[in-house]
C-alpha positions, 0 to 999 in steps of 0.5 A: 362702180362702187354700187349698182345704185350709182350707175348710169340710171341715177346719173340720168335720174338724180339731176332731174329729180322732180319738181312740182309741175307749174310751181315756182322754184324758190331762189336759194338763200344763204340758209338754204340746205340741200343734199342728194345722195344715198342713205348711209344710216338712220338714227332716230330722226337723223338720216345720214346721207352720203352725198354724190360729192363724197361727203356726209350730210346729217338730215334731221327730219321733223313732224313737219317734214314732207317725205315723198316717194317717187319712181326713178325717171319721173320729172315732177311730183304728180305721181309721188306718194307720201310715206313716213320716215320708217319707210326709208331705208339704208341704200335708198336715194334721197334728195333733202331740202331744208335750212342749213344748220352749219357744215354738214347738217340740214333741217329738212322741210322735204325729203324725196325718196327713191327706193333702192328696189325701184332704182335697181329695176329701173337701172336694169331696164335702162342698161338693157336699152343701152345694149339693145339700141346701143352702138359704139366706136371711135369718133372719126369726124364731128359735124357741128352744123349738122349735129352729126358724129361719124363713129368707126364701129370697125376698121372698115365700117362707119356709122353716122350718129345724128343728134338733136337738141333733145339728145342727152350728152354725157361725158366720161371723166378722164381720171376715173374708171367709174361710169357713174363719174360721167357728167352731163356734157354737150356736143361741143365737147366731142372730139375726133379720136374719142370713144363714143356710144350712142343709144337710139334707133338704127336705120334699116341699112345700119349706116346711121342712128338717130341718138336719144343719148350719147356718151363720150370720153378720151381714153388711151388705147394700147395694143401689144405684148406683155413685157413684164408683170409686177403682181406686187405693184399690180402693174404690167409693162407692155410693148405698145405696138401703136406708139412703139414704146413701153407703157406701164399700166395699173390694173385695179380691182375695178379693171374689167379683164377678159380673155378671148377664147382662140376660136372667137379671136379667129372669128373676129380677126377674120371679120376685121380683115374683110374689105369695106362694104363686104357683105356678111352674116352678122354673127359669122365674119366672112370666111366662116360658115353661115349660121344655120337658122336657130343656132345660137349666136354664142359661136361668135361670142354672143354678139347681138345681130346688127343691120349692115353686118357688124356685131356688137363687139362690146357685147361679145367682149362682155360675155367672154371669160373673166381673167386676172393679173395672175393669168397674164405671162410675158409675151401674151398679146393684150389690148387695153383701154386706159385713162388718159395721161401725160407722156411717161405717166402710169395709166390705169387700165379700164378694160384689158383683153387677152388672147388677142394674138389673131386680132393684132395680126389681122388689124394692129391699130388703135382703131381696132382697140377702140372698136373692141374695147370700151372704157365703160361696161353696161353690166348690171353689177357695176362698171368695171366689175370682173364678173 
């Protein structure tokens, strides 16, 4: 992500910027102007706003402009407080309304402000909620009549995601490595084979989740060995064991790259090889000693405990050491999630994981790649950042 102020939180908060409770919203006219984005500069009474569409709008503030500060997530202006232009800073999120004075210019009648610090704090809370109450994997079945999505969290385990009319649906852009590019979506857009992460309350047996939010996307999963590394072009050629052909993968600064230590890879492989329904310690796959009371879960990579015995692989991967393109050698085993593209076209790596030889030996399938990896990251430093 470009900056932490344009994360999942703002995707949720900004489209729902407050409306005055009970007030009738005016019908837009040809002269009406509106801009939503981040303050890029302030020169006198002109606020330069970098909009979420990527354009820049000059917002002129007058003495009659109503400037209000509101907290992220608020849906009305009941708790908003009046502030002055001097309280607005570069990096704040704003919604400007007024009359258009030509392309890229607005004379503001109101300016609603979310302070950068408030956004960052709320964002971190939201990220923690997605990590604490989230589960993800690859979509195996969609039941529109019941509002239920069956997700494979491991090759041998599935979870039923139950949705309602109040569930928030988001859809990841197929050609973007930025989580912030996700858009509001609907149940109807979810397809078998999609990657999906749901946030909600999990049942005591771990077999279902009542989702208050769902994000999904169509990605390509590659599992195979490195055939060549071109550092100057920023690409690797991979022998894809899933599709039995070569794939050229572009690695960018926003690609999340991790290397699994051998002992963690072995434990994940042993877990993946267990038969369906087998009991397990949530942190220790079948075949390894049970974790003694009080011992840190870091032995298995720091994954969160889960009812039903399945660790959260995406949290485990997030805690692995960062890697770089220069670390890759011909013959290395890798698992990659990439943008979707037509056959023969170069794809861009969203997440790349090396050190996976034991995992590919245990379960060399597309499901395994989708279960272990994700097209997005919930890290506070920005999606895709190699931290």
